[in-house]
C-alpha positions, 0 to 999 in steps of 0.5 A: 242425338248430338255428336261428341268427340271420343272420350268427351262426356255425353251428359251432365250430372243430372242426365241432361245434355251439357249445353247452354240451353236444352236442345228440346227447347222449342223455337220462337214462332210466328203468327200469320198475318195479311200485311206487314206492320209498318209502325215504328219499332220493327225489324224485318227479315226474309222468311226462308223456305227451308228447315227451321233448326237450332244449333247447339255446342258445348265444348266437344258436344254438338247438336242440330235440333229440328223445330219439333225438338228432334235431332237432325244431326244424323241427316246433316253430318256436314252441319254437325262438323260445321258446328264443331268448328265454330267459335266460341265453344259454347252457343245456342243459335236459331237458324234455317237449313237450305240446300241449293244444288247448282246455286238454286235453293230447292226444298225438294233437295232438302227433303231428300236428306231425310232418308234412312240410308246412311250411305245416301246421306253421306253421299248427298252431304258431299254432293249438295251440302246444306247451308245454315242461315243464322237469324237469332242468338239464344246464348253465346260463350256462356251468356244467356241472351233470351231475355235481351231485346232483339236489337242486342241479340242481333249485335251478338249474332253479328259478332259471332258471324264475324268470328266465323266468316270464313265458313262457307256453309254459314251465312247471316240472314239480312234484315231491314228496319225500313217497312218500304224495303220489307214490302219490296222483299215481300213483292219479290218473294219466291224460290228460297224466300216465301215471305217476310218475318217481322220482329219487335226490336225490343222483344225478348226471345220467347220459346214456343210462343208466336211472338213474331209476325209472318206474311207470305205471298200467297199464290193460288191455282185451279187444281185437280185432285188426282189422288189421295193418301191415307193416314198411316195408322187410320183408314182416313184421308191424310192428304190430297194429291193435286194436279194441273193439265199440261199442253198435251192434255195429260194430268201432271202432279204438282203438289199435295195439301194436308190442310184437312180438318179432323172433323171433315176426314171421315166424310171426305174419305167416304166421298173420295173412296167412291171415286177411286179408279184409274188412271189418276195422273196421266202425265208427270207422276209424283216423285216428291217425298210424301208427307211423313206419317202418310200411308197408302196412295189411291188414284182417282179417275181423271176427267178430260182437260176441258171438263168444268168444275164439279163435286161437293167442293166447288170453286167460287166461279165456274172457270175451266181448269187451266193447263199447266202452262197457263197456271202458276207452277206451285210447290206443295207448300204453296198450294196448301194455304189455298185449300178451304174444304168448308168454304165454297166461297174460298175453295179453288179445288175441284173433285173429279 
């Protein structure tokens, strides 16, 4: 739960947090699209590759809520302290959390903050503090903004940022209303930005609804499945561990995908279990935090680098699996959208 100053009331009379809005309120979502809308009346913003969050403050009470409604306050104490310093003393804001060690945003570094050890969290909060990127306002200084159009909410958000511009951990997301500029952003996306979000200028803030449009620059690669993880509480495959061969012929881990339909899991588990054998990844092994809720890891036998595509799920052509230095380096979150287990015409995964 959120943090409060000593002696401050933790809850209101009805037992709920005394915030301008309920911290369990789901943020407004975006639906995936292939292209940006270009008709009049849209505002475009970068789609940040971080943790979506909602910031709440009511006097001495401060809360940092994740997209699921669960509190992130414990994992980002420096952001809770930031919220307590911001003015005015009552607000509810929509934002993204990023961590940029050495000035370069890193999703891996952000995931490292989700750790059970308090001592590690405190150390990382000082060594690599997170940054909050603001992009919408739900309420400020006792004024509810949900029912106002975006153009007015943005004005209120900019006023809030001006009032707190000296805070180094607080940034305001840029925007454009020029479709050509937004298309240029999309073309150049990568790193901390993995796409562009479009919002209606006259649109209200609709919690939990997919009222925005997001377009991501999708990149694909021919990957080898070098292992898999079971679900934590079921003996079914939860995610596939993906790899690319390096110039030495070793299989490097490059990410994972968990985009597996529930009705496919049993058959896929049976198929994968028949392939379990060493050595799995022979090069760089996975050091990434694995998907939450996933359990035991199994490695699959690795085929030679020159081996051609094979297995029950085939690529749309008989191309050889490229070495790592000949393929785009992909983060796990970029690989996942490329996976289509039930479509042989679109799948580019290869089972060993």
